[in-house]
Each structure stands twice: as structure tokens, then as C-alpha cells.
Steps between C-alpha positions, in 0.01 A plus 500: 500500500703313759338305783638511853500289811685609813607286795535676832571334834411526863878507569832417342579140408141385459581362154407788270810454285441130446129548425588775253742260329224239488257742334767606251548135404128427484431798275799410280358150462169657400670691221498843659777755464567531872759699694575527875534832679598623844541873545747483787699215646704497819731204467859386530462247219530673167579423138675668210307528174646456154539879466699522824232622740392372840159372609339291772531126482129428546408671174777305326331177607162635390647603165635148453156364581351736240755391238669840495850640526516700827492880455507783753156628394371201697657649816587869451585574866730278704616568856801304624550534878856590596451521878418767759153568348665587170452358152655534159229640274490361147275665239451339160781262580766754596607625844417860592680473835440398860216649703374462852147367545390847606661668198342251263148493642471868582665640192575263217239224480232706329761626252586139426135435413559674167729210406219263597252686278739503205569129531128421521435712192749298300380163629130566441578585138711187447296232684137405534520373861686639802546294817587755768649431839475725804742510794451429868151614598283780356376575852823639645347834593835659583629429147187560294571869427820392321373169358594449135459123480159402642178699478656795318572265209158334522327839493717629219405205278153433647637149541301230682680369809516155654598506868725210607555361852736227622302245702818310590605789726171502686265793542406513133131572564580793726762621253253506212216658696732748671674605178169571330380695804804727485459582132309803379162432341622559145794266568270227635293532185804408294545175696298250297595176672700323770758222479607281792849372423733222626226275643602163645261214572136427415355805326145390581571587863559858389156539343347675807782754486428570133132554579593734785736706282247542221221603739722727709670681212255468214791385282519159331777259597641408160723226625665311783843420358695209651852528633729394215816319609838517324406773258809590295425871462730787597446664838455875514648609830659402826162420662506177303830407664296405805375204296853388408655217701749598771585143600644218298246306295531173312773493238855378451644852481471762773517851350486795739406845372584776747183693572642851501281773653492678163500186285394560140432286195476176696311366199854417382474179703151375412648277230730338757214449743308310233769233458404171664839443661522848656402621845520879472456704815516870589713562810493819707652383830872420513436208732268341242751493215640162600710316242331541163646366177516853357412850622359765266517871575210655303441846361433795728327836467745644753827314476683710759232458767472129429878464519490670841227256603715204397773625731282607793275192500783250505400367158839598353675287764269208419578541129875479571442181700296343222767592248781361716306172516512479120156629397509759220355851517335655194393863461244645260506875426503673841616172649788500250596851613501386865749224419762767424739695718322834508186678382533875446212747483665840455183663362275349768282342234397220736608592850603790723837331553800524269530124472557176685738209505378188325547132580843505332439168329582639153771760419258750350356839596172664404433873466144629486412782262173673420448308178308172500579211267187347348516250217398160378815301429631188334831344584710196566680326781846374409700294744341600832678301775253353745579240765795360305290479186437737210176664394457610139189608311412691187185694419433626852213747527424735787493865594700752699358760732749661733670811624877521500799365313725220619874489436786261583747585772748235386627390162430162347150439635261255343206653313318196364156663452491742209214692342511485120178688430348786698167656396531320165842654434813287468755558776759329715447592865632320806202397711652297778808404697609167645765371739735239359420257781141478372344597833392860434353664192254772415324661207280795411277277283153466649318193376814297442343195668196523270727360227425128517837351403700737721269440797525123467878507459527721810292251700688201361828648624344502848377144454845371397654675799266297720569174315161501324436418137432800276153541353407582143325825409130423536339840530435791271441774753342747260260249343406378849393853585268503201349172617451658842296781345282242325451309825420820687249605235327162511458515879372858505267442204349202682427701816417845366162600357635598159156572352426760767851640461449548126171678560670726756776588252244572230310729737193278519528420874 
């Protein structure tokens, strides 16, 4: 029979996802067959599985920590905000349409719980240990009747719960005590311990607070986990963008990512941020763009609204100025679509408008349709002009996740990025367009910068443009992530009462 442990939080962004990844790694190291699970995610960062389905990025990281291939059973319900209190609802990896918050909570959420139950049934038969993550807070009394991710899951499985608070935010004692006070008695009984996360400084000074918590709540504090710097693990949602730098940091190369209001899949740029010669910043004010070495337009969950924001905010004008000064502009997925002349939405799949003019930096047009493209891909880059140089790479790996189809509006365009394998099937599909002057290019391939040789060649083009010597490839991004899971596990193991945790999971505490 499978054992469970569930992490719930006093709020969003207290570190549940990272702690769940740590436990997955620890249990893997102990020889357990462990799998992560989160019933419902609300996130703009998502991932495409090998079978062409979509899931939340946090469970992908946890799956990697557990030594598993990501699968949608780990996250059967995904909500992707599209704007105006509306989200795209994804069940078992496939979209069932857009719903308002009221439509979802009042009518559909409890129906979606059947997908949660089915996924749990399959996982409990296949694995001996489930590490389960909640969402937000279990004490949101206005949402509890429709909750399918916190206490409803814990009750369904009779799973023991650890309640996590973020001490770095302040107010962690009140958050823990207050959350427990707002739970029903049977829900409080399921909470078997407390975790204080992201602690900075001398932990001995926190001992009186631990004593207070244990006396006040009657629950043991299983650990005070330190704040872990430079942790190379994927972020789940836009809340984590608040931790990303907005100003230039140390580094030879200044890379500006436009922080679109509906930015999605900004994990595309984590590999760039980890390079020692890169200062990567997220810019949301036109006046702050400055003169970067390159500008990247990222993916978007609502390309039309974000394109309108570029125009209305003055960011489009700043992009033209940067480009006229000789700095290139690169677009990924939705950002690629915005580089074109026009974006059409005749079926209103994304917006109430029929379409919008793009930046007109590439002679292409995009038309949205109801179908969504989801696939893991492999491909190659052949002769991509970039700053008077040429980028080429074989064996590229990534994924595509987008609405719409993009077509040329002129003959003779450059299409240097081509997909040669989609969902394990051979193909030949154009996946990007470039200007001949090497200053503008875009692609639908998410994760293109995770390919070490391509990433380094891209950065070396920027270095040569600035008169700097190119650097050799020194990093294996994917293996570095595995090392990060080991480092995370070591820190959490050292500060968490694992013996008590094992007794809790075995039902002895």
C-alpha cells in the first residue's frame, strides 16, 4: 500500500514546490518508488509530455527529482490564466476550453475532481510513495466549497499534511497559527507537523518561536529550512517573477526579456541566466529597457492582449529604438508571433477582437484556430544569420505549445530552424523565421536555449559583436539541474526531522 505525505502552505510561494522536489529526491535516494502529485495547478509555465499533453512545470521539476519522465497523472488539472478572470482549463493534459473563475468554481471544479481521483488511483497502484503538493492556502474559506487541491485531496487519501510557512516574508507565526485556526477540526487532525521555510541567519535565535508554535498549536515543528540561493529549479508561476532581477547585474552581456503581462514559459531563459557572462533582466517599463545587447520577446498566454500592451505602454517604440541602434530582437512562441505583421483571431479563441497588428519586424502573419499544438520536438538550426555571423546547430531538443499557424507574407524568407522529429515521428516542419540582416528572428521552439552548444554560440555572437573573446561550452544545463536536486535534498535532509516524518508517513505519529 502506498504511503503519502502532503505539503500545504499558508499562502502561495512559500516553497511547497521546492520542498516537494526535495522530498522526491530524498525518497529516490532511499530507494523508494516515489512520484509527485498536484491535483490542480494554476500557472503560466507549462510543459509538454512525451505523449503530447500539457502539465504544470512544478511537477515536471519534481518528476526530474524523482528520476521519472513527466506524465499528466502527476498534474491532472491545469488552469492557465488568459486574462479578465478567465482561464484555459486543461484536464488530463488536454484543453476543454476557457472558463471564467465563476464558471469554473461554481460549476466545473467538482466535476474535474473525478480526473484527480482517477489519476490518484493509477499512481497509488504504480508507486509506493506519493509526495503531494497543495495550492495556495487550505484556509481560503471562500474557495473551500470548490477546493479540489488541498484538504479535499488530503481527506480523500487520509494523507498526513505538513503545513509550510515562508519566514522570509514575515508573519510566519501568525500565518501558521491562523491557518490552523481556520481549518475544521478533522482538517486540523490531518496536519501532523509544521515547516518554517526560507530562514536566513542564526537559526538558534528562532528557537523561542519554535517553542511557541509547538505549544500554541500542539503540532511539532519538523524543520526550519534555510533560504537556498541560486537554486537551478524551474519556477511554477508568475509570482516567482518578483524574485527575478529587473536591473542589470554583473556580466559582460546584457539580455533583456520583456516582462509581458501574460508572460508564459519564462523558464525558457533560466539556462541563459545561469551563464557567468550574462546579466539577464525582466523589463516591464519602456523607460527601463535602455540599450541591451539583445531583447527577447517571450511566450504569452494571450498574445493579442500582450501585443496591445506593447503598443499602449510604449514598449514597442522602445523596441524599435533598440533595434535601430543595432541590438537584435528575438521572439519565442508568442513573442515570435508578435514579430510579424498581423495576428488574426477569427474564431475568438484568445480574444474578443478579430486581431491586431504586430511589430512588423518579420513578413509573417499568424492565424489562431481552436486547435492547440502540443509536442516534444527535435530539430536543427542551419545558417541562422545573427549579428553578421551564422548560427548552426544539430540535435536541438525542445517542445512546442501554441495556438495558431504562422505563414509567410513574402517569398524567399529565411527559415533556418526546422523540426525534424515531432512526437517521435519524423517530419520536416519550419519552426522559425529570420531576417537576412541578422537582427530579428523567432521560433516556436521552447527550450531552444537549454541546448548547450546553441546557447553558447548565441552568446558568443553577442560577445564578438562587443569585441570580446568567445567562451567555450562549459555547462551541461540538464546535468546541472540534477546536481541542483542533489544539493536541495542535502540541505532539506540536514534541517528536516526525517525520522519523525517517516513515522508520520507510516501512521505511527
